[in-house]
VMD Tcl script that draws the C-alpha trace (Angstrom):
set ca {
  {0.00 0.00 0.00}
  {1.27 3.42 -0.94}
  {1.91 5.60 2.06}
  {0.07 8.89 2.26}
  {2.13 12.04 1.83}
  {1.89 14.16 5.01}
  {-0.02 17.38 4.54}
  {-0.24 20.27 6.98}
  {-2.60 23.16 7.38}
  {-1.42 25.54 10.11}
  {-4.43 27.80 9.89}
  {-6.57 28.70 12.89}
  {-9.17 26.17 11.75}
  {-7.24 22.94 11.64}
  {-3.97 21.04 11.80}
  {-4.11 17.80 9.79}
  {-1.87 14.80 10.31}
  {-2.52 12.00 7.78}
  {-2.98 9.19 10.29}
  {-5.09 11.37 12.58}
  {-7.41 13.08 10.09}
  {-10.87 11.78 11.02}
  {-12.31 12.80 7.65}
  {-9.71 10.95 5.60}
  {-10.43 7.37 4.43}
  {-8.58 4.84 6.53}
  {-8.19 7.21 9.46}
  {-8.52 5.79 12.94}
  {-11.82 5.87 14.80}
  {-12.97 8.02 17.63}
  {-9.59 7.83 19.38}
  {-7.85 9.39 16.41}
  {-10.51 12.09 16.21}
  {-9.98 12.99 19.85}
  {-6.21 13.29 19.34}
  {-6.83 15.42 16.27}
  {-9.10 17.76 18.21}
  {-6.55 18.06 21.02}
  {-3.84 19.00 18.53}
  {-6.16 21.46 16.88}
  {-6.97 23.19 20.16}
  {-3.27 23.30 21.09}
  {-2.43 25.08 17.84}
  {-5.28 27.56 18.27}
  {-4.35 28.09 21.91}
  {-0.71 28.68 21.05}
  {-1.58 31.25 18.40}
  {-3.98 33.02 20.77}
  {-1.32 33.12 23.49}
  {1.16 34.63 21.04}
  {-1.33 37.36 20.10}
  {-1.96 38.12 23.79}
  {1.78 38.41 24.45}
  {2.29 40.80 21.53}
  {-0.62 43.01 22.65}
  {0.63 43.00 26.26}
  {4.13 43.97 25.12}
  {2.74 46.85 23.04}
  {0.63 48.17 25.91}
  {3.08 47.80 28.78}
  {6.46 48.09 27.00}
  {8.24 46.51 30.01}
  {11.68 47.01 28.47}
  {11.28 50.78 28.90}
  {11.44 50.35 32.68}
  {15.00 49.09 32.22}
  {16.10 51.81 29.79}
  {16.96 55.32 30.93}
  {16.77 58.13 28.40}
  {18.96 61.05 29.46}
  {18.68 64.53 27.96}
  {20.62 67.71 28.64}
  {18.90 70.73 27.11}
  {20.48 74.09 27.71}
  {18.63 77.11 29.00}
  {18.09 79.99 26.55}
  {20.67 82.51 27.69}
  {20.12 86.25 27.69}
  {22.74 88.54 26.13}
  {25.57 89.27 28.53}
  {27.74 92.32 29.09}
  {27.20 95.97 29.85}
  {24.09 97.69 28.66}
  {21.81 94.65 29.13}
  {18.78 95.82 31.07}
  {16.64 93.70 33.41}
  {13.75 93.10 30.96}
  {16.25 91.43 28.62}
  {16.90 88.65 31.14}
  {14.68 85.58 31.77}
  {12.42 86.08 34.77}
  {11.23 83.34 37.14}
  {7.43 83.21 37.36}
  {6.90 80.08 39.47}
  {8.80 77.04 40.70}
  {8.33 73.86 42.72}
  {9.93 70.54 43.57}
  {8.51 67.19 42.47}
  {7.06 64.72 44.94}
  {6.67 61.05 44.01}
  {3.38 59.29 43.35}
  {3.12 56.15 41.18}
  {6.88 56.20 40.49}
  {9.75 57.86 42.28}
  {10.10 61.31 40.74}
  {12.60 64.01 41.70}
  {13.72 67.40 40.44}
  {12.63 71.00 40.12}
  {10.06 72.52 37.76}
  {10.48 76.23 36.98}
  {8.46 78.51 34.72}
  {10.35 81.39 33.11}
  {9.32 84.36 31.02}
  {11.90 84.84 28.29}
  {12.91 88.30 27.04}
  {10.78 87.97 23.91}
  {7.72 87.21 26.06}
  {7.54 83.44 25.56}
  {7.02 81.34 28.69}
  {9.04 78.20 29.25}
  {8.78 75.27 31.67}
  {12.22 73.95 32.58}
  {12.82 70.70 34.47}
  {16.19 70.48 36.24}
  {17.81 67.74 38.32}
  {14.94 65.72 36.91}
  {14.62 61.95 37.34}
  {11.69 59.56 37.09}
  {10.82 56.17 35.55}
  {10.59 55.60 31.84}
  {7.38 54.24 30.37}
  {5.00 54.19 27.41}
  {3.41 57.46 26.30}
  {4.58 59.60 29.22}
  {3.54 63.26 28.96}
  {4.26 66.54 30.74}
  {1.07 68.27 31.93}
  {0.32 71.65 33.43}
  {-2.54 70.93 35.83}
  {-5.28 73.38 36.83}
  {-4.80 72.72 40.56}
  {-2.47 73.77 43.35}
  {-1.23 70.18 43.61}
  {-2.15 66.75 42.23}
  {-1.64 64.01 44.78}
  {-3.43 61.42 42.62}
  {-4.56 60.74 39.09}
  {-8.17 61.79 39.69}
  {-7.12 65.37 40.46}
  {-5.40 65.63 37.09}
  {-8.37 64.37 35.07}
  {-10.97 66.24 37.14}
  {-9.21 69.61 37.32}
  {-8.12 69.79 33.70}
  {-4.66 70.13 32.19}
  {-2.58 71.40 29.29}
  {-0.44 68.83 27.51}
  {3.03 70.29 26.94}
  {4.21 67.27 24.97}
  {5.92 63.92 25.36}
  {8.49 63.62 28.12}
  {11.83 64.08 26.36}
  {13.74 61.89 28.78}
  {13.31 60.36 32.21}
  {16.60 61.92 33.35}
  {18.19 65.31 32.85}
  {17.38 68.96 32.18}
  {14.70 69.71 29.59}
  {12.52 72.56 28.32}
  {8.84 72.76 27.32}
  {7.13 75.70 25.66}
  {3.95 76.91 27.38}
  {1.18 77.86 24.93}
  {0.42 81.55 24.57}
  {-2.58 82.63 26.59}
  {-2.17 80.01 29.34}
  {-3.46 81.38 32.64}
  {-0.66 80.53 35.08}
  {-2.74 81.71 38.03}
  {-4.95 78.69 37.32}
  {-2.39 76.10 36.22}
  {-0.30 75.71 39.37}
  {1.16 72.20 39.13}
  {3.27 70.10 36.79}
  {2.44 66.40 36.40}
  {4.44 63.62 34.78}
  {1.58 61.59 33.37}
  {1.41 58.18 31.69}
  {-1.39 58.73 29.20}
  {-1.74 55.09 28.22}
  {-2.66 53.96 31.73}
  {-3.83 57.28 33.28}
  {-1.14 57.17 35.96}
  {0.45 60.17 37.67}
  {4.17 59.47 38.13}
  {4.81 62.61 40.17}
  {3.76 66.23 40.63}
  {5.49 69.54 41.28}
  {3.23 72.16 42.93}
  {4.27 75.64 41.78}
  {4.59 78.77 43.87}
  {5.54 82.31 42.91}
  {9.06 83.74 43.30}
}
mol new
graphics top color blue
foreach p $ca { graphics top sphere $p radius 0.5 }
foreach p [lrange $ca 0 end-1] q [lrange $ca 1 end] { graphics top cylinder $p $q radius 0.2 }
display resetview
């Protein structure tokens, strides 16, 4: 008798093995069908597990917790030398130190008015955890000791966190009322988690 040539179908629907295919002439009885079904479910289960792992990796990005991204942005310097008047120098409008919440967060947040009138948030001595989709928010509250305060009070998104270590600058949109937005939050947008907050006070 001529032996059957093995044929495979690795689709989600089935995985055929010649001797175990219950629909093929000469296949074994109910025992073979049971083994076939077990193999089929194992293949489907393995593929489903792989999909779950890929989705979980995309959402959580666990490798980011092990990778530090360090930045070192300079501060826009005013002209130096004789004849430079006070309005030509950056002026401190508010400042505060970070306190930790979901992740240990340290450093100082300072808001400056630059000579041309633009306002700038500068983070110095800054250090926190890395993570997926981490943003820098100005929060309309005096402090934000939890995530609910951020979402309830309202915020202005200044952009993606440039690095989880080091000095960095963020432009504040024109027209922002700094008497209302009195805190800086390091916010993981993907999971709505507040890493840490710096309440701001005047000079």
